[in-house]
C-alpha positions as CSV (number, residue, x, y, z in Angstrom):
1,L,63.0,111.8,59.6
2,T,62.6,111.3,55.8
3,T,62.2,108.1,53.8
4,Q,64.5,107.2,51.0
5,E,61.8,108.2,48.6
6,G,61.7,111.7,50.2
7,D,58.5,111.3,52.2
8,T,58.5,112.9,55.5
9,F,58.2,110.4,58.3
10,L,56.1,111.2,61.5
11,S,53.9,113.5,59.4
12,G,50.8,111.5,60.2
13,A,51.2,109.1,57.3
14,C,51.8,105.4,57.9
15,K,54.5,103.4,56.2
16,Q,55.6,99.9,57.1
17,S,59.3,99.2,56.9
18,S,61.6,96.4,58.1
19,L,64.5,98.7,58.7
20,I,65.1,102.2,60.0
21,V,68.6,103.8,59.9
22,G,69.1,106.2,62.8
23,A,72.0,108.3,61.7
24,D,71.0,111.3,63.8
25,G,74.1,111.7,65.9
26,A,75.3,111.0,69.4
27,A,72.1,112.4,71.0
28,S,70.0,110.1,68.8
29,I,66.2,110.0,69.3
30,C,66.3,106.7,67.4
31,R,68.6,105.2,70.1
32,H,66.0,106.2,72.6
33,W,63.2,104.5,70.6
34,V,65.3,101.3,70.4
35,Q,66.5,101.2,74.0
36,S,63.1,102.0,75.4
37,G,61.7,98.9,73.5
38,Q,59.4,100.9,71.2
39,K,58.1,98.6,68.5
40,Q,56.2,101.1,66.4
41,I,57.0,104.8,65.7
42,T,53.9,106.9,65.3
43,N,53.2,110.6,64.7
44,T,53.1,111.1,68.5
45,S,56.4,109.3,69.2
46,S,58.4,112.5,69.3
47,S,55.7,114.9,70.4
48,A,54.8,112.7,73.4
49,D,58.4,113.0,74.6
50,T,58.3,116.6,75.8
51,D,62.0,117.2,75.3
52,T,63.5,114.7,72.8
53,D,66.9,116.3,73.1
54,T,67.0,115.7,76.8
55,I,65.7,112.2,76.5
56,A,68.2,111.3,73.7
57,S,71.1,113.0,75.6
58,S,70.3,110.9,78.7
59,Y,72.0,107.9,77.0
60,L,75.3,109.9,76.7
61,T,78.1,110.0,79.3
62,D,80.8,112.6,79.6
63,T,84.2,111.1,78.7
64,G,86.2,113.4,80.9
65,R,87.6,115.4,77.9
66,V,86.9,118.8,76.3
67,N,87.3,119.2,72.6
68,I,88.3,122.5,71.1
69,K,88.5,123.0,67.3
70,A,88.4,125.5,64.4
71,V,88.8,125.8,60.7
72,I,90.8,128.8,59.5
73,R,91.9,130.3,56.2
74,H,95.5,129.2,56.2
75,S,97.5,126.7,54.1
76,L,100.0,124.4,55.6
77,D,103.5,124.9,54.4
78,P,104.1,122.3,51.7
79,D,107.8,122.2,52.5
80,I,106.9,120.9,56.0
81,F,103.5,119.2,55.6
82,K,102.6,116.6,53.1
83,A,99.4,117.5,51.2
84,G,96.3,115.6,52.3
85,Y,97.7,114.4,55.6
86,T,96.5,115.0,59.1
87,Y,99.3,115.7,61.6
88,A,99.0,114.7,65.3
89,Y,100.8,115.0,68.6
90,F,99.9,113.1,71.8
91,A,101.3,114.1,75.2
92,A,103.2,111.3,76.8
93,N,100.6,111.0,79.6
94,G,97.7,110.8,77.1
95,R,96.0,113.8,78.5
96,I,96.4,116.0,75.4
97,G,95.9,115.1,71.7
98,C,96.6,117.7,69.0
99,F,95.5,117.4,65.4
100,A,95.8,119.6,62.3
101,G,95.3,119.1,58.6
102,P,93.9,120.4,55.4
103,A,90.2,121.4,55.3
104,G,89.8,122.3,51.6
105,E,91.9,124.5,49.4
106,G,93.4,127.4,51.4
107,H,91.9,126.2,54.8
108,T,93.3,124.2,57.7
109,Y,91.5,122.6,60.6
110,W,92.9,122.1,64.1
111,A,91.5,120.1,67.0
112,I,92.7,119.6,70.5
113,S,91.3,117.1,73.0
114,I,92.2,117.6,76.6
115,A,91.4,115.3,79.5
116,D,90.2,116.6,82.8
117,E,92.8,116.6,85.6
118,K,92.4,114.2,88.4
119,N,93.9,114.9,91.8
120,E,95.5,111.5,92.7
121,D,95.4,112.3,96.4
122,T,91.7,113.3,96.7
123,G,90.3,111.7,93.6
124,E,88.7,115.0,92.6
125,T,88.4,115.8,89.0
126,H,89.0,119.3,87.7
127,P,87.6,119.9,84.1
128,F,89.8,121.8,81.7
129,L,88.2,125.2,81.0
130,D,86.1,124.7,84.2
131,D,84.2,128.0,83.8
132,S,84.8,128.7,80.1
133,D,83.5,125.6,78.3
134,D,80.0,125.0,77.0
135,S,78.2,123.9,80.2
136,D,74.5,123.4,80.5
137,D,72.7,125.5,83.1
138,N,69.1,126.0,84.0
139,D,67.3,129.4,83.7
140,D,64.8,130.8,86.3
141,N,62.1,128.5,84.8
142,N,64.4,125.4,85.1
143,N,64.8,125.2,81.3
144,K,68.2,124.0,80.0
145,T,70.4,126.8,78.6
146,T,73.8,126.7,77.1
147,T,76.4,129.1,78.3
148,T,78.5,130.6,75.5
149,P,82.2,130.4,76.5
150,D,84.6,133.4,76.5
151,L,86.4,132.3,73.3
152,D,89.3,134.8,73.9
153,A,89.9,133.1,77.3
154,V,89.5,129.7,75.8
155,K,92.2,130.5,73.2
156,A,94.6,132.0,75.8
157,T,94.1,129.1,78.2
158,L,94.6,126.5,75.5
159,L,97.8,128.1,74.3
160,S,99.1,128.3,77.8
161,E,98.3,124.6,78.4
162,L,100.1,123.6,75.2
163,S,103.1,125.8,76.0
164,S,103.4,124.1,79.4
165,L,104.2,120.9,77.6
166,N,107.6,122.3,76.9
167,T,107.9,120.5,73.6
168,D,108.3,121.6,70.0
169,D,106.3,118.6,68.9
170,C,103.0,120.5,69.2
171,K,104.4,123.9,68.0
172,F,102.8,123.2,64.5
173,V,99.3,123.4,66.0
174,M,100.1,126.3,68.4
175,D,101.1,128.4,65.4
176,I,97.8,127.7,63.7
177,I,95.8,128.4,66.9
178,E,97.7,131.7,67.2
179,K,96.3,132.7,63.8
180,T,92.7,131.7,64.7
181,D,90.0,134.3,65.3
182,P,88.5,133.3,68.7
183,D,85.0,133.7,67.3
184,S,85.6,130.7,65.0
185,I,86.5,128.3,67.9
186,F,84.1,125.6,68.8
187,V,84.2,124.1,72.4
188,T,82.4,121.0,73.5
189,R,82.5,118.3,76.2
190,S,83.2,114.9,74.7
191,R,80.3,112.5,75.2
192,E,79.6,108.9,74.1
193,A,76.8,106.5,74.2
């Protein structure tokens, strides 16, 4: 953490302040400090917590969706797409949301959010990309590790899922995904505090 004046916080120095802004993302250590009732932040506040990422992440819940996205070197056709606008498609059942838009000159981003499938008869949930997404595992020493997904398989599975919708409404994003190098694809489970 750094003060507005540029001083490093938690470096051992003391500084009194009536406000701290915790803009450190969804897995916020600042959220942990607030929700645990910590009244004073000291130099040992983060080192005493052996794994601050795990502690901060404990406040997050999985939303039941996987998000897949990328930025590619590609310009949207100006005859079809209005400059500066993001385009979206939502499947009628709400399970899939597709987005694409400009990401700087000569670049386009795309993002797909897909809900897990729930078997109405059994109530079981089957995550999209069950074995391909970024799941956390434990190594032999019970340390958290992140499995790198097979991005070629992610791309193929995603395109297959979008094709199964049988609509031209999401063709605009499928064309962009087709042009995407799998190594530039980012996959993550959606989590919220």
